[in-house]
Structure formats: C-alpha cells, structure tokens
C-alpha positions in Angstrom: 22.4 22.3 12.5 18.7 21.8 12.3 17.3 18.3 12.1 13.8 17.3 11.4 11.8 14.2 12.4 8.6 12.8 11.1 5.7 13.5 13.5 2.9 11.8 11.6 2.6 10.0 8.3 -0.7 10.9 6.7 -2.5 8.3 4.5 -3.0 8.8 0.8 -6.6 9.6 -0.3 -8.3 6.6 -1.7 -11.5 7.0 -3.7 -12.9 3.6 -4.6 -16.2 2.5 -6.1 -18.2 -0.5 -4.7 -16.8 -2.6 -7.6 -13.3 -1.6 -6.8 -13.7 -2.4 -3.1 -14.8 -5.9 -3.9 -11.9 -6.5 -6.3 -8.9 -4.6 -4.8 -6.7 -5.8 -2.0 -4.0 -3.8 -0.3 -1.0 -5.8 1.0 1.0 -4.5 4.0 4.3 -5.8 5.3 2.6 -7.5 8.2 -0.2 -9.1 6.1 -0.1 -12.9 6.6 0.8 -14.6 3.4 -1.7 -17.4 3.6 -4.5 -15.0 4.5 -3.7 -12.9 1.5 -3.8 -16.0 -0.8 -7.2 -17.0 0.5 -8.6 -13.5 0.2 -7.4 -13.2 -3.4 -8.8 -16.6 -4.2 -12.2 -15.5 -2.8 -12.0 -12.3 -4.9 -11.3 -14.4 -8.0 -14.2 -16.7 -7.2 -16.6 -13.7 -6.8 -15.5 -11.8 -10.0 -18.7 -12.6 -12.0 -20.9 -11.2 -9.2 -18.9 -8.0 -9.1 -18.8 -7.4 -12.8 -15.0 -7.2 -13.0 -12.5 -9.1 -15.2 -9.5 -9.2 -12.8 -8.4 -8.7 -9.2 -6.1 -5.9 -8.3 -3.4 -6.5 -5.6 -1.5 -3.4 -4.4 1.7 -3.2 -2.3 4.0 -0.2 -1.5 7.4 0.1 0.1 8.3 -2.9 2.2 5.3 -4.9 1.0 6.5 -5.0 -2.6 8.4 -8.3 -2.1 5.4 -10.0 -0.5 3.0 -8.7 -3.2 5.3 -10.0 -6.0 5.6 -13.4 -4.3 1.8 -13.6 -4.2 1.8 -12.8 -7.9 4.4 -15.5 -8.6 2.3 -18.1 -6.6 -0.8 -17.4 -8.7 1.1 -17.5 -11.9 3.3 -20.5 -11.3 1.3 -22.7 -8.9 -2.2 -22.0 -10.0 -1.6 -21.1 -13.7 -3.3 -17.7 -13.6 -2.4 -14.8 -15.8 -0.7 -12.0 -13.8 0.2 -8.5 -15.0 2.7 -6.5 -13.0 2.6 -2.7 -13.1 5.0 -0.4 -11.2 3.8 2.8 -9.6 5.0 5.8 -7.7 2.7 7.3 -5.1 3.1 10.8 -3.6 2.5 10.8 0.2 2.4 13.7 2.7 4.3 13.6 6.0 3.9 16.1 8.9 7.4 17.0 10.0 8.6 18.9 13.0 11.9 20.7 13.1 14.1 19.6 16.1 15.9 22.3 18.1 18.7 21.7 20.6 18.3 19.2 23.5 17.6 22.0 26.1 14.1 22.7 24.7 11.3 21.4 26.8 8.6 21.9 24.2 6.4 18.9 23.5 5.9 17.7 19.9 2.4 19.2 19.8 3.7 22.6 20.8 6.3 22.8 18.0 5.9 24.2 14.6 5.2 21.7 11.9 5.1 21.6 8.2 3.9 19.2 5.5 6.4 17.5 3.2 5.8 15.4 0.2 7.6 12.2 -0.5 7.4 9.6 -3.2 7.0 5.9 -2.5 7.4 3.1 -5.1 4.7 0.5 -5.4 3.5 -2.4 -7.5 0.1 -3.3 -8.8 -0.8 -6.9 -9.8 -3.7 -7.7 -12.0 -4.7 -11.4 -11.5 -7.0 -12.8 -14.1 -9.1 -16.0 -13.6 
C-alpha cells in the first residue's frame, strides 16, 4: 500500500492592483480579532482616497468562522451593510509518495508530483 504525504503547500497566485491592495484584507486563522477589526475600520475610513466603494475581507478554510464573525460585528454592532459571497479556490500541493520504512531517502531525494485540491472560502464586502 502506497501512502503519500504533503511535502509543501504552494500559495495561490494573487494579482492585485494598487486599489485592491488598499481595500482587500486576508484573514488567517491566527489573525488577532481586534487587529482585524481595527484594520477594516481603517480601510473603511480611507475608502474615498482609494476610489473604492467597499472593503473586501477574504478568509479560507479554518479562517471562515473568524471572517464571518468579523462580518457579523460590522453588521450588528456598527450598522454597516455586509454582503457575504462563498468561493471555492483551487490550490496546488507538492506531494511525495511514501515507501516502506526501510528507505533512507530524504524528502528532497524522493520523487514528487503536484496535486490540485479545492478549498472553500468566504468573501465579505463591507460598505460604509
């Protein structure tokens, strides 16, 4: 029986304009909640300077819950309009096939292949 293990998770390609960089925030599972709130408030305050009409907050995988709780805070506590969009993103992982335990090959010496996988995500659009 041949098992495989993930050697390296490759990031997805992100192509953003200057306007998108100033209005888009990525939430990770280890992003502090209060820091994310303050950063989104700052983005909302600077919307007129950046020529955008809303702030985009993106979260994938384990960060979906935190992203949605940020959206709920802005909608219920601060009275902002929030749109919720679901997404599926294709990612690429570098996978190495595991052989039996007697092999002394290091991970860098083994043959690897790239595999695609899909990760669910959520996009929030927060309007001022």
